[in-house]
Gaussian input, Z-matrix of N, CA and C with variables (Angstrom, degrees):
# hf/3-21g

backbone

0 1
 N
 C     1     B1
 C     2     B2     1     A1
 N     3     B3     2     A2     1     D1
 C     4     B4     3     A3     2     D2
 C     5     B5     4     A4     3     D3
 N     6     B6     5     A5     4     D4
 C     7     B7     6     A6     5     D5
 C     8     B8     7     A7     6     D6
 N     9     B9     8     A8     7     D7
 C    10    B10     9     A9     8     D8
 C    11    B11    10    A10     9     D9
 N    12    B12    11    A11    10    D10
 C    13    B13    12    A12    11    D11
 C    14    B14    13    A13    12    D12
 N    15    B15    14    A14    13    D13
 C    16    B16    15    A15    14    D14
 C    17    B17    16    A16    15    D15
 N    18    B18    17    A17    16    D16
 C    19    B19    18    A18    17    D17
 C    20    B20    19    A19    18    D18
 N    21    B21    20    A20    19    D19
 C    22    B22    21    A21    20    D20
 C    23    B23    22    A22    21    D21
 N    24    B24    23    A23    22    D22
 C    25    B25    24    A24    23    D23
 C    26    B26    25    A25    24    D24
 N    27    B27    26    A26    25    D25
 C    28    B28    27    A27    26    D26
 C    29    B29    28    A28    27    D27
 N    30    B30    29    A29    28    D28
 C    31    B31    30    A30    29    D29
 C    32    B32    31    A31    30    D30
 N    33    B33    32    A32    31    D31
 C    34    B34    33    A33    32    D32
 C    35    B35    34    A34    33    D33
 N    36    B36    35    A35    34    D34
 C    37    B37    36    A36    35    D35
 C    38    B38    37    A37    36    D36
 N    39    B39    38    A38    37    D37
 C    40    B40    39    A39    38    D38
 C    41    B41    40    A40    39    D39
 N    42    B42    41    A41    40    D40
 C    43    B43    42    A42    41    D41
 C    44    B44    43    A43    42    D42
 N    45    B45    44    A44    43    D43
 C    46    B46    45    A45    44    D44
 C    47    B47    46    A46    45    D45
 N    48    B48    47    A47    46    D46
 C    49    B49    48    A48    47    D47
 C    50    B50    49    A49    48    D48
 N    51    B51    50    A50    49    D49
 C    52    B52    51    A51    50    D50
 C    53    B53    52    A52    51    D51
 N    54    B54    53    A53    52    D52
 C    55    B55    54    A54    53    D53
 C    56    B56    55    A55    54    D54
 N    57    B57    56    A56    55    D55
 C    58    B58    57    A57    56    D56
 C    59    B59    58    A58    57    D57
 N    60    B60    59    A59    58    D58
 C    61    B61    60    A60    59    D59
 C    62    B62    61    A61    60    D60
 N    63    B63    62    A62    61    D61
 C    64    B64    63    A63    62    D62
 C    65    B65    64    A64    63    D63
 N    66    B66    65    A65    64    D64
 C    67    B67    66    A66    65    D65
 C    68    B68    67    A67    66    D66
 N    69    B69    68    A68    67    D67
 C    70    B70    69    A69    68    D68
 C    71    B71    70    A70    69    D69
 N    72    B72    71    A71    70    D70
 C    73    B73    72    A72    71    D71
 C    74    B74    73    A73    72    D72
 N    75    B75    74    A74    73    D73
 C    76    B76    75    A75    74    D74
 C    77    B77    76    A76    75    D75
 N    78    B78    77    A77    76    D76
 C    79    B79    78    A78    77    D77
 C    80    B80    79    A79    78    D78
 N    81    B81    80    A80    79    D79
 C    82    B82    81    A81    80    D80
 C    83    B83    82    A82    81    D81
 N    84    B84    83    A83    82    D82
 C    85    B85    84    A84    83    D83
 C    86    B86    85    A85    84    D84
 N    87    B87    86    A86    85    D85
 C    88    B88    87    A87    86    D86
 C    89    B89    88    A88    87    D87
 N    90    B90    89    A89    88    D88
 C    91    B91    90    A90    89    D89
 C    92    B92    91    A91    90    D90
 N    93    B93    92    A92    91    D91
 C    94    B94    93    A93    92    D92
 C    95    B95    94    A94    93    D93
 N    96    B96    95    A95    94    D94
 C    97    B97    96    A96    95    D95
 C    98    B98    97    A97    96    D96
 N    99    B99    98    A98    97    D97
 C   100   B100    99    A99    98    D98
 C   101   B101   100   A100    99    D99
 N   102   B102   101   A101   100   D100
 C   103   B103   102   A102   101   D101
 C   104   B104   103   A103   102   D102
 N   105   B105   104   A104   103   D103
 C   106   B106   105   A105   104   D104
 C   107   B107   106   A106   105   D105
 N   108   B108   107   A107   106   D106
 C   109   B109   108   A108   107   D107
 C   110   B110   109   A109   108   D108
 N   111   B111   110   A110   109   D109
 C   112   B112   111   A111   110   D110
 C   113   B113   112   A112   111   D111
 N   114   B114   113   A113   112   D112
 C   115   B115   114   A114   113   D113
 C   116   B116   115   A115   114   D114
 N   117   B117   116   A116   115   D115
 C   118   B118   117   A117   116   D116
 C   119   B119   118   A118   117   D117
 N   120   B120   119   A119   118   D118
 C   121   B121   120   A120   119   D119
 C   122   B122   121   A121   120   D120
 N   123   B123   122   A122   121   D121
 C   124   B124   123   A123   122   D122
 C   125   B125   124   A124   123   D123
 N   126   B126   125   A125   124   D124
 C   127   B127   126   A126   125   D125
 C   128   B128   127   A127   126   D126
 N   129   B129   128   A128   127   D127
 C   130   B130   129   A129   128   D128
 C   131   B131   130   A130   129   D129
 N   132   B132   131   A131   130   D130
 C   133   B133   132   A132   131   D131
 C   134   B134   133   A133   132   D132
 N   135   B135   134   A134   133   D133
 C   136   B136   135   A135   134   D134
 C   137   B137   136   A136   135   D135
 N   138   B138   137   A137   136   D136
 C   139   B139   138   A138   137   D137
 C   140   B140   139   A139   138   D138
 N   141   B141   140   A140   139   D139
 C   142   B142   141   A141   140   D140
 C   143   B143   142   A142   141   D141
 N   144   B144   143   A143   142   D142
 C   145   B145   144   A144   143   D143
 C   146   B146   145   A145   144   D144
 N   147   B147   146   A146   145   D145
 C   148   B148   147   A147   146   D146
 C   149   B149   148   A148   147   D147
 N   150   B150   149   A149   148   D148
 C   151   B151   150   A150   149   D149
 C   152   B152   151   A151   150   D150
 N   153   B153   152   A152   151   D151
 C   154   B154   153   A153   152   D152
 C   155   B155   154   A154   153   D153
 N   156   B156   155   A155   154   D154
 C   157   B157   156   A156   155   D155
 C   158   B158   157   A157   156   D156
 N   159   B159   158   A158   157   D157
 C   160   B160   159   A159   158   D158
 C   161   B161   160   A160   159   D159
 N   162   B162   161   A161   160   D160
 C   163   B163   162   A162   161   D161
 C   164   B164   163   A163   162   D162
 N   165   B165   164   A164   163   D163
 C   166   B166   165   A165   164   D164
 C   167   B167   166   A166   165   D165
 N   168   B168   167   A167   166   D166
 C   169   B169   168   A168   167   D167
 C   170   B170   169   A169   168   D168
 N   171   B171   170   A170   169   D169
 C   172   B172   171   A171   170   D170
 C   173   B173   172   A172   171   D171
 N   174   B174   173   A173   172   D172
 C   175   B175   174   A174   173   D173
 C   176   B176   175   A175   174   D174
 N   177   B177   176   A176   175   D175
 C   178   B178   177   A177   176   D176
 C   179   B179   178   A178   177   D177
 N   180   B180   179   A179   178   D178
 C   181   B181   180   A180   179   D179
 C   182   B182   181   A181   180   D180
 N   183   B183   182   A182   181   D181
 C   184   B184   183   A183   182   D182
 C   185   B185   184   A184   183   D183
 N   186   B186   185   A185   184   D184
 C   187   B187   186   A186   185   D185
 C   188   B188   187   A187   186   D186
 N   189   B189   188   A188   187   D187
 C   190   B190   189   A189   188   D188
 C   191   B191   190   A190   189   D189
 N   192   B192   191   A191   190   D190
 C   193   B193   192   A192   191   D191
 C   194   B194   193   A193   192   D192
 N   195   B195   194   A194   193   D193
 C   196   B196   195   A195   194   D194
 C   197   B197   196   A196   195   D195
 N   198   B198   197   A197   196   D196
 C   199   B199   198   A198   197   D197
 C   200   B200   199   A199   198   D198
 N   201   B201   200   A200   199   D199
 C   202   B202   201   A201   200   D200
 C   203   B203   202   A202   201   D201
 N   204   B204   203   A203   202   D202
 C   205   B205   204   A204   203   D203
 C   206   B206   205   A205   204   D204
 N   207   B207   206   A206   205   D205
 C   208   B208   207   A207   206   D206
 C   209   B209   208   A208   207   D207
 N   210   B210   209   A209   208   D208
 C   211   B211   210   A210   209   D209
 C   212   B212   211   A211   210   D210
 N   213   B213   212   A212   211   D211
 C   214   B214   213   A213   212   D212
 C   215   B215   214   A214   213   D213
 N   216   B216   215   A215   214   D214
 C   217   B217   216   A216   215   D215
 C   218   B218   217   A217   216   D216
 N   219   B219   218   A218   217   D217
 C   220   B220   219   A219   218   D218
 C   221   B221   220   A220   219   D219
 N   222   B222   221   A221   220   D220
 C   223   B223   222   A222   221   D221
 C   224   B224   223   A223   222   D222
 N   225   B225   224   A224   223   D223
 C   226   B226   225   A225   224   D224
 C   227   B227   226   A226   225   D225
 N   228   B228   227   A227   226   D226
 C   229   B229   228   A228   227   D227
 C   230   B230   229   A229   228   D228
 N   231   B231   230   A230   229   D229
 C   232   B232   231   A231   230   D230
 C   233   B233   232   A232   231   D231
 N   234   B234   233   A233   232   D232
 C   235   B235   234   A234   233   D233
 C   236   B236   235   A235   234   D234
 N   237   B237   236   A236   235   D235
 C   238   B238   237   A237   236   D236
 C   239   B239   238   A238   237   D237
 N   240   B240   239   A239   238   D238
 C   241   B241   240   A240   239   D239
 C   242   B242   241   A241   240   D240
 N   243   B243   242   A242   241   D241
 C   244   B244   243   A243   242   D242
 C   245   B245   244   A244   243   D243
 N   246   B246   245   A245   244   D244
 C   247   B247   246   A246   245   D245
 C   248   B248   247   A247   246   D246
 N   249   B249   248   A248   247   D247
 C   250   B250   249   A249   248   D248
 C   251   B251   250   A250   249   D249
 N   252   B252   251   A251   250   D250
 C   253   B253   252   A252   251   D251
 C   254   B254   253   A253   252   D252
 N   255   B255   254   A254   253   D253
 C   256   B256   255   A255   254   D254
 C   257   B257   256   A256   255   D255
 N   258   B258   257   A257   256   D256
 C   259   B259   258   A258   257   D257
 C   260   B260   259   A259   258   D258
 N   261   B261   260   A260   259   D259
 C   262   B262   261   A261   260   D260
 C   263   B263   262   A262   261   D261
 N   264   B264   263   A263   262   D262
 C   265   B265   264   A264   263   D263
 C   266   B266   265   A265   264   D264
 N   267   B267   266   A266   265   D265
 C   268   B268   267   A267   266   D266
 C   269   B269   268   A268   267   D267
 N   270   B270   269   A269   268   D268
 C   271   B271   270   A270   269   D269
 C   272   B272   271   A271   270   D270
 N   273   B273   272   A272   271   D271
 C   274   B274   273   A273   272   D272
 C   275   B275   274   A274   273   D273
 N   276   B276   275   A275   274   D274
 C   277   B277   276   A276   275   D275
 C   278   B278   277   A277   276   D276
 N   279   B279   278   A278   277   D277
 C   280   B280   279   A279   278   D278
 C   281   B281   280   A280   279   D279
 N   282   B282   281   A281   280   D280
 C   283   B283   282   A282   281   D281
 C   284   B284   283   A283   282   D282
 N   285   B285   284   A284   283   D283
 C   286   B286   285   A285   284   D284
 C   287   B287   286   A286   285   D285
 N   288   B288   287   A287   286   D286
 C   289   B289   288   A288   287   D287
 C   290   B290   289   A289   288   D288
 N   291   B291   290   A290   289   D289
 C   292   B292   291   A291   290   D290
 C   293   B293   292   A292   291   D291
 N   294   B294   293   A293   292   D292
 C   295   B295   294   A294   293   D293
 C   296   B296   295   A295   294   D294
 N   297   B297   296   A296   295   D295
 C   298   B298   297   A297   296   D296
 C   299   B299   298   A298   297   D297
 N   300   B300   299   A299   298   D298
 C   301   B301   300   A300   299   D299
 C   302   B302   301   A301   300   D300
 N   303   B303   302   A302   301   D301
 C   304   B304   303   A303   302   D302
 C   305   B305   304   A304   303   D303
 N   306   B306   305   A305   304   D304
 C   307   B307   306   A306   305   D305
 C   308   B308   307   A307   306   D306
 N   309   B309   308   A308   307   D307
 C   310   B310   309   A309   308   D308
 C   311   B311   310   A310   309   D309
 N   312   B312   311   A311   310   D310
 C   313   B313   312   A312   311   D311
 C   314   B314   313   A313   312   D312
 N   315   B315   314   A314   313   D313
 C   316   B316   315   A315   314   D314
 C   317   B317   316   A316   315   D315
 N   318   B318   317   A317   316   D316
 C   319   B319   318   A318   317   D317
 C   320   B320   319   A319   318   D318
 N   321   B321   320   A320   319   D319
 C   322   B322   321   A321   320   D320
 C   323   B323   322   A322   321   D321
 N   324   B324   323   A323   322   D322
 C   325   B325   324   A324   323   D323
 C   326   B326   325   A325   324   D324
 N   327   B327   326   A326   325   D325
 C   328   B328   327   A327   326   D326
 C   329   B329   328   A328   327   D327
 N   330   B330   329   A329   328   D328
 C   331   B331   330   A330   329   D329
 C   332   B332   331   A331   330   D330

   B1=1.4783
   B2=1.5202
   B3=1.2897
   B4=1.4238
   B5=1.5885
   B6=1.2765
   B7=1.3020
   B8=1.6231
   B9=1.3508
   B10=1.3981
   B11=1.6298
   B12=1.3719
   B13=1.4540
   B14=1.5993
   B15=1.3283
   B16=1.3950
   B17=1.6609
   B18=1.3150
   B19=1.5145
   B20=1.5090
   B21=1.3843
   B22=1.3653
   B23=1.4729
   B24=1.3285
   B25=1.5580
   B26=1.5390
   B27=1.2743
   B28=1.4384
   B29=1.4821
   B30=1.3608
   B31=1.4992
   B32=1.4995
   B33=1.3366
   B34=1.4352
   B35=1.4548
   B36=1.3185
   B37=1.4121
   B38=1.5110
   B39=1.2671
   B40=1.4441
   B41=1.5351
   B42=1.3389
   B43=1.4957
   B44=1.5124
   B45=1.3143
   B46=1.4380
   B47=1.5626
   B48=1.2110
   B49=1.4756
   B50=1.5816
   B51=1.2769
   B52=1.4100
   B53=1.6383
   B54=1.3171
   B55=1.4715
   B56=1.4916
   B57=1.2802
   B58=1.4915
   B59=1.5166
   B60=1.3698
   B61=1.4631
   B62=1.5174
   B63=1.3142
   B64=1.4524
   B65=1.5170
   B66=1.3731
   B67=1.4840
   B68=1.4509
   B69=1.3903
   B70=1.5441
   B71=1.5356
   B72=1.3225
   B73=1.4276
   B74=1.4907
   B75=1.3543
   B76=1.4994
   B77=1.5435
   B78=1.2484
   B79=1.4680
   B80=1.5806
   B81=1.4061
   B82=1.4311
   B83=1.5282
   B84=1.3368
   B85=1.4664
   B86=1.6034
   B87=1.3881
   B88=1.4274
   B89=1.6025
   B90=1.2859
   B91=1.4331
   B92=1.5342
   B93=1.3110
   B94=1.5168
   B95=1.5583
   B96=1.3237
   B97=1.5663
   B98=1.5958
   B99=1.2981
   B100=1.3956
   B101=1.4650
   B102=1.3875
   B103=1.3830
   B104=1.4991
   B105=1.2713
   B106=1.5068
   B107=1.5392
   B108=1.4253
   B109=1.4697
   B110=1.5679
   B111=1.4221
   B112=1.4847
   B113=1.5386
   B114=1.2718
   B115=1.4729
   B116=1.5543
   B117=1.2619
   B118=1.5594
   B119=1.5129
   B120=1.2952
   B121=1.3741
   B122=1.5406
   B123=1.2662
   B124=1.5522
   B125=1.5141
   B126=1.3828
   B127=1.3357
   B128=1.5754
   B129=1.2539
   B130=1.5580
   B131=1.3955
   B132=1.4826
   B133=1.4615
   B134=1.4130
   B135=1.3870
   B136=1.5126
   B137=1.5738
   B138=1.3565
   B139=1.4526
   B140=1.5903
   B141=1.3363
   B142=1.5221
   B143=1.5369
   B144=1.3735
   B145=1.4167
   B146=1.5760
   B147=1.2128
   B148=1.3980
   B149=1.4776
   B150=1.3081
   B151=1.5012
   B152=1.5149
   B153=1.2850
   B154=1.5064
   B155=1.5139
   B156=1.3553
   B157=1.4822
   B158=1.5262
   B159=1.3037
   B160=1.4980
   B161=1.5770
   B162=1.2501
   B163=1.4384
   B164=1.5381
   B165=1.3364
   B166=1.4839
   B167=1.5077
   B168=1.3176
   B169=1.4194
   B170=1.4647
   B171=1.3494
   B172=1.4177
   B173=1.5503
   B174=1.3410
   B175=1.4281
   B176=1.5573
   B177=1.2295
   B178=1.4749
   B179=1.5389
   B180=1.3517
   B181=1.3870
   B182=1.5389
   B183=1.2409
   B184=1.5479
   B185=1.5023
   B186=1.4596
   B187=1.3801
   B188=1.5413
   B189=1.3026
   B190=1.4983
   B191=1.5601
   B192=1.3206
   B193=1.4455
   B194=1.4027
   B195=1.3850
   B196=1.4827
   B197=1.5338
   B198=1.2825
   B199=1.4604
   B200=1.5950
   B201=1.3127
   B202=1.4449
   B203=1.5442
   B204=1.4153
   B205=1.3931
   B206=1.5388
   B207=1.2613
   B208=1.5605
   B209=1.5056
   B210=1.3307
   B211=1.4188
   B212=1.4656
   B213=1.3676
   B214=1.3929
   B215=1.5844
   B216=1.4179
   B217=1.4788
   B218=1.5528
   B219=1.3385
   B220=1.4317
   B221=1.4615
   B222=1.4214
   B223=1.5228
   B224=1.5167
   B225=1.4157
   B226=1.3575
   B227=1.6252
   B228=1.3655
   B229=1.4459
   B230=1.4369
   B231=1.4172
   B232=1.4924
   B233=1.5033
   B234=1.3553
   B235=1.4015
   B236=1.4125
   B237=1.4229
   B238=1.4822
   B239=1.5142
   B240=1.3049
   B241=1.4804
   B242=1.5628
   B243=1.2861
   B244=1.4714
   B245=1.4485
   B246=1.3730
   B247=1.4000
   B248=1.6100
   B249=1.3542
   B250=1.4273
   B251=1.5342
   B252=1.3436
   B253=1.4678
   B254=1.5447
   B255=1.4299
   B256=1.4633
   B257=1.5512
   B258=1.3291
   B259=1.5523
   B260=1.5170
   B261=1.3905
   B262=1.4566
   B263=1.4619
   B264=1.2946
   B265=1.5018
   B266=1.5196
   B267=1.4171
   B268=1.5160
   B269=1.5321
   B270=1.1978
   B271=1.4138
   B272=1.5336
   B273=1.3148
   B274=1.4968
   B275=1.5858
   B276=1.3158
   B277=1.4282
   B278=1.5805
   B279=1.1985
   B280=1.5355
   B281=1.5463
   B282=1.3410
   B283=1.5265
   B284=1.5222
   B285=1.2778
   B286=1.4580
   B287=1.4832
   B288=1.3276
   B289=1.4576
   B290=1.5109
   B291=1.3056
   B292=1.3259
   B293=1.5380
   B294=1.2353
   B295=1.5657
   B296=1.5592
   B297=1.2842
   B298=1.4474
   B299=1.5313
   B300=1.2306
   B301=1.4835
   B302=1.4939
   B303=1.3078
   B304=1.4627
   B305=1.5377
   B306=1.3020
   B307=1.5109
   B308=1.5436
   B309=1.2498
   B310=1.4915
   B311=1.4750
   B312=1.4045
   B313=1.4500
   B314=1.3648
   B315=1.4222
   B316=1.3884
   B317=1.5075
   B318=1.2745
   B319=1.4743
   B320=1.4677
   B321=1.3237
   B322=1.5317
   B323=1.6205
   B324=1.2294
   B325=1.5318
   B326=1.5652
   B327=1.3767
   B328=1.4599
   B329=1.5028
   B330=1.3885
   B331=1.4540
   B332=1.4886
   A1=103.92
   A2=116.93
   A3=123.43
   A4=116.66
   A5=122.30
   A6=125.60
   A7=115.28
   A8=114.53
   A9=117.01
   A10=113.12
   A11=113.93
   A12=123.11
   A13=110.63
   A14=111.96
   A15=122.62
   A16=110.20
   A17=113.61
   A18=124.99
   A19=104.01
   A20=116.14
   A21=122.31
   A22=113.82
   A23=116.77
   A24=120.90
   A25=109.26
   A26=121.21
   A27=122.60
   A28=111.34
   A29=116.14
   A30=118.01
   A31=117.28
   A32=111.94
   A33=116.68
   A34=118.02
   A35=116.66
   A36=120.88
   A37=116.90
   A38=113.29
   A39=116.87
   A40=115.02
   A41=113.65
   A42=119.14
   A43=111.20
   A44=120.75
   A45=115.67
   A46=106.28
   A47=123.84
   A48=125.41
   A49=107.46
   A50=117.04
   A51=122.34
   A52=113.51
   A53=113.65
   A54=122.30
   A55=110.23
   A56=116.61
   A57=122.85
   A58=105.34
   A59=119.70
   A60=125.11
   A61=110.18
   A62=115.77
   A63=120.02
   A64=116.22
   A65=110.92
   A66=126.96
   A67=114.44
   A68=115.64
   A69=121.90
   A70=107.87
   A71=117.90
   A72=120.24
   A73=114.61
   A74=118.26
   A75=122.17
   A76=111.80
   A77=119.49
   A78=125.68
   A79=112.80
   A80=115.03
   A81=114.75
   A82=111.40
   A83=117.10
   A84=116.80
   A85=109.15
   A86=115.51
   A87=118.09
   A88=102.87
   A89=122.17
   A90=119.93
   A91=118.19
   A92=116.91
   A93=125.95
   A94=104.61
   A95=116.22
   A96=121.78
   A97=106.37
   A98=120.35
   A99=121.90
   A100=113.19
   A101=120.90
   A102=122.03
   A103=117.18
   A104=115.37
   A105=124.83
   A106=107.00
   A107=113.03
   A108=115.05
   A109=110.27
   A110=113.46
   A111=114.23
   A112=115.31
   A113=113.86
   A114=121.25
   A115=111.62
   A116=116.36
   A117=118.57
   A118=106.85
   A119=118.26
   A120=120.49
   A121=112.65
   A122=116.50
   A123=122.13
   A124=110.50
   A125=120.30
   A126=121.25
   A127=111.36
   A128=115.99
   A129=121.82
   A130=110.29
   A131=120.65
   A132=122.56
   A133=109.78
   A134=122.65
   A135=114.56
   A136=109.11
   A137=118.87
   A138=124.21
   A139=108.57
   A140=109.27
   A141=117.55
   A142=108.25
   A143=119.88
   A144=122.61
   A145=107.69
   A146=119.98
   A147=124.35
   A148=113.99
   A149=114.91
   A150=119.62
   A151=112.47
   A152=117.57
   A153=119.21
   A154=110.34
   A155=120.74
   A156=119.96
   A157=108.52
   A158=116.95
   A159=126.23
   A160=108.97
   A161=117.71
   A162=125.27
   A163=112.93
   A164=115.75
   A165=119.60
   A166=109.34
   A167=120.71
   A168=124.61
   A169=111.90
   A170=120.65
   A171=125.85
   A172=113.36
   A173=120.41
   A174=121.17
   A175=107.15
   A176=115.80
   A177=118.80
   A178=108.69
   A179=114.41
   A180=116.66
   A181=111.34
   A182=119.65
   A183=122.25
   A184=103.52
   A185=106.62
   A186=117.90
   A187=107.45
   A188=114.46
   A189=118.28
   A190=108.81
   A191=120.75
   A192=124.24
   A193=115.34
   A194=118.80
   A195=123.84
   A196=108.74
   A197=114.57
   A198=117.37
   A199=107.23
   A200=115.55
   A201=120.93
   A202=116.48
   A203=115.85
   A204=120.59
   A205=106.12
   A206=115.09
   A207=120.29
   A208=109.10
   A209=111.17
   A210=122.27
   A211=116.89
   A212=110.67
   A213=125.21
   A214=107.45
   A215=114.85
   A216=108.89
   A217=113.84
   A218=118.61
   A219=121.86
   A220=113.64
   A221=119.86
   A222=115.34
   A223=102.45
   A224=111.21
   A225=119.64
   A226=111.16
   A227=114.46
   A228=119.68
   A229=111.64
   A230=115.73
   A231=118.96
   A232=118.10
   A233=117.72
   A234=118.03
   A235=118.87
   A236=119.44
   A237=119.27
   A238=117.83
   A239=115.62
   A240=120.36
   A241=110.40
   A242=118.16
   A243=120.65
   A244=114.64
   A245=117.44
   A246=120.36
   A247=107.69
   A248=115.32
   A249=118.51
   A250=107.37
   A251=119.27
   A252=122.98
   A253=110.72
   A254=108.72
   A255=110.53
   A256=115.23
   A257=111.05
   A258=117.28
   A259=109.98
   A260=119.42
   A261=118.48
   A262=112.43
   A263=116.55
   A264=122.17
   A265=107.50
   A266=115.96
   A267=119.77
   A268=109.45
   A269=121.01
   A270=122.40
   A271=112.97
   A272=117.81
   A273=123.70
   A274=105.36
   A275=113.01
   A276=111.82
   A277=114.82
   A278=115.67
   A279=118.32
   A280=110.36
   A281=117.52
   A282=118.44
   A283=108.65
   A284=121.66
   A285=122.59
   A286=112.82
   A287=116.75
   A288=120.32
   A289=106.65
   A290=126.61
   A291=128.60
   A292=114.28
   A293=111.94
   A294=120.68
   A295=107.92
   A296=120.03
   A297=115.60
   A298=116.62
   A299=115.52
   A300=117.55
   A301=107.93
   A302=117.10
   A303=121.22
   A304=108.57
   A305=107.65
   A306=112.19
   A307=109.80
   A308=111.14
   A309=114.41
   A310=109.55
   A311=115.94
   A312=117.85
   A313=109.90
   A314=121.17
   A315=123.14
   A316=112.43
   A317=117.27
   A318=122.49
   A319=110.62
   A320=120.23
   A321=124.89
   A322=101.61
   A323=108.21
   A324=118.63
   A325=109.21
   A326=117.18
   A327=113.81
   A328=106.85
   A329=113.48
   A330=113.89
   A331=111.76
   D1=109.97
   D2=175.25
   D3=-57.37
   D4=130.48
   D5=179.53
   D6=89.07
   D7=1.46
   D8=178.67
   D9=-66.40
   D10=-39.95
   D11=177.98
   D12=-55.24
   D13=-49.00
   D14=-175.45
   D15=-67.22
   D16=-32.85
   D17=178.83
   D18=-67.02
   D19=-51.17
   D20=-178.06
   D21=-59.06
   D22=-41.91
   D23=177.23
   D24=-66.37
   D25=-39.43
   D26=-178.76
   D27=-69.50
   D28=-37.86
   D29=174.26
   D30=-68.27
   D31=-36.42
   D32=169.82
   D33=-64.39
   D34=-41.73
   D35=169.47
   D36=-58.47
   D37=-40.40
   D38=176.54
   D39=-64.18
   D40=-38.64
   D41=172.68
   D42=-65.20
   D43=-38.90
   D44=179.25
   D45=-74.97
   D46=-31.78
   D47=178.25
   D48=-63.67
   D49=-44.27
   D50=179.47
   D51=-58.59
   D52=-44.31
   D53=170.76
   D54=-61.78
   D55=-46.42
   D56=-177.69
   D57=-55.76
   D58=-58.62
   D59=-177.21
   D60=-57.10
   D61=-46.12
   D62=-174.27
   D63=-57.46
   D64=-43.67
   D65=-175.72
   D66=-98.90
   D67=-1.58
   D68=173.81
   D69=55.09
   D70=56.83
   D71=-174.02
   D72=-94.78
   D73=-52.59
   D74=-173.87
   D75=-127.52
   D76=-74.59
   D77=-176.54
   D78=-50.67
   D79=-53.33
   D80=-175.16
   D81=-63.56
   D82=-27.37
   D83=-168.39
   D84=-87.30
   D85=-48.93
   D86=-179.58
   D87=-139.07
   D88=86.17
   D89=-177.60
   D90=-70.32
   D91=-39.42
   D92=179.52
   D93=-59.20
   D94=-52.15
   D95=-178.64
   D96=-59.84
   D97=-47.56
   D98=-177.44
   D99=-64.78
   D100=-45.28
   D101=174.53
   D102=-59.03
   D103=-35.48
   D104=-178.58
   D105=-68.30
   D106=-45.66
   D107=-176.62
   D108=-68.01
   D109=-38.64
   D110=172.82
   D111=-58.50
   D112=-43.10
   D113=-178.43
   D114=-68.08
   D115=-41.92
   D116=174.74
   D117=-60.45
   D118=-53.52
   D119=-173.75
   D120=-61.25
   D121=-42.51
   D122=176.87
   D123=-64.08
   D124=-42.49
   D125=177.29
   D126=-63.47
   D127=-42.53
   D128=179.03
   D129=-58.50
   D130=-49.67
   D131=-177.31
   D132=-71.43
   D133=-33.97
   D134=-178.33
   D135=-71.66
   D136=-31.98
   D137=173.08
   D138=-57.40
   D139=-48.31
   D140=179.10
   D141=-56.24
   D142=-45.64
   D143=-175.89
   D144=-68.33
   D145=-37.00
   D146=178.39
   D147=-62.87
   D148=-44.24
   D149=171.02
   D150=-63.48
   D151=-41.26
   D152=176.11
   D153=-66.50
   D154=-33.85
   D155=179.23
   D156=-70.16
   D157=-44.82
   D158=177.35
   D159=-54.02
   D160=-43.55
   D161=-179.69
   D162=-76.76
   D163=-13.01
   D164=176.61
   D165=85.14
   D166=10.34
   D167=176.08
   D168=-76.29
   D169=-48.97
   D170=178.12
   D171=-94.11
   D172=125.38
   D173=173.86
   D174=-124.69
   D175=154.25
   D176=176.80
   D177=-87.04
   D178=123.47
   D179=177.52
   D180=-86.96
   D181=162.15
   D182=177.89
   D183=-91.88
   D184=128.09
   D185=175.41
   D186=-140.30
   D187=144.16
   D188=178.50
   D189=-77.36
   D190=-10.32
   D191=179.66
   D192=-85.66
   D193=-11.05
   D194=178.86
   D195=-86.98
   D196=155.24
   D197=-177.38
   D198=-74.46
   D199=-28.03
   D200=-175.17
   D201=91.64
   D202=11.89
   D203=176.11
   D204=-97.09
   D205=127.30
   D206=175.14
   D207=-111.67
   D208=133.72
   D209=173.62
   D210=-74.89
   D211=-31.00
   D212=176.36
   D213=-155.85
   D214=168.41
   D215=179.44
   D216=-57.92
   D217=132.82
   D218=-179.91
   D219=70.14
   D220=11.51
   D221=-176.55
   D222=-131.29
   D223=96.94
   D224=-177.31
   D225=-70.50
   D226=160.34
   D227=-178.75
   D228=-58.99
   D229=-32.78
   D230=-179.61
   D231=-71.39
   D232=-14.66
   D233=179.90
   D234=-64.75
   D235=-53.55
   D236=171.30
   D237=-56.13
   D238=-34.06
   D239=171.90
   D240=-62.33
   D241=-47.58
   D242=173.50
   D243=-56.76
   D244=-38.96
   D245=-171.97
   D246=-78.59
   D247=-30.03
   D248=177.92
   D249=-71.25
   D250=-38.38
   D251=179.42
   D252=-65.27
   D253=-38.82
   D254=179.72
   D255=-63.01
   D256=-43.26
   D257=179.59
   D258=-66.66
   D259=-38.58
   D260=175.12
   D261=-63.69
   D262=-45.43
   D263=-176.70
   D264=-57.60
   D265=-45.18
   D266=179.40
   D267=-61.82
   D268=-41.23
   D269=178.34
   D270=-63.18
   D271=-41.54
   D272=-178.65
   D273=-68.79
   D274=-45.55
   D275=-177.06
   D276=-70.30
   D277=-31.13
   D278=173.03
   D279=-66.91
   D280=-41.76
   D281=178.69
   D282=-68.94
   D283=-37.83
   D284=174.21
   D285=-62.91
   D286=-46.01
   D287=-178.68
   D288=-64.71
   D289=-37.76
   D290=179.08
   D291=-56.02
   D292=-30.71
   D293=-175.54
   D294=-83.67
   D295=-24.31
   D296=177.61
   D297=-52.96
   D298=142.12
   D299=-178.99
   D300=-65.56
   D301=137.62
   D302=173.36
   D303=-84.93
   D304=138.52
   D305=174.36
   D306=-87.30
   D307=137.69
   D308=172.79
   D309=-100.62
   D310=148.01
   D311=179.53
   D312=-60.05
   D313=141.37
   D314=179.01
   D315=-74.72
   D316=143.28
   D317=-176.08
   D318=-99.01
   D319=31.83
   D320=179.42
   D321=-60.04
   D322=141.66
   D323=172.08
   D324=82.28
   D325=-4.56
   D326=177.72
   D327=-81.04
   D328=138.17
   D329=179.55
   D330=-96.55

């Protein structure tokens, strides 16, 4: 079914965004900084993909789940969406991990 992969990416991003808003992790706190970070990361990884495509390392496989729209040879429309999702997910996970309570070493045996 064409477009299923893109739909899965968008639904996953919506789920991460819901958690982000619920726990006030990234976008609700500093939206401009978060958007810039996601944009820089996405541009970096798209450039990385383009270098890999030019070197012949990355090739587009045929999948019935893709829409079939290529932004460049071997660069499907879904790739930048995936990379933006990856960067956003990394930001949200980092913010969530920063909130975890830090364990202090136990002081057993200390007099």
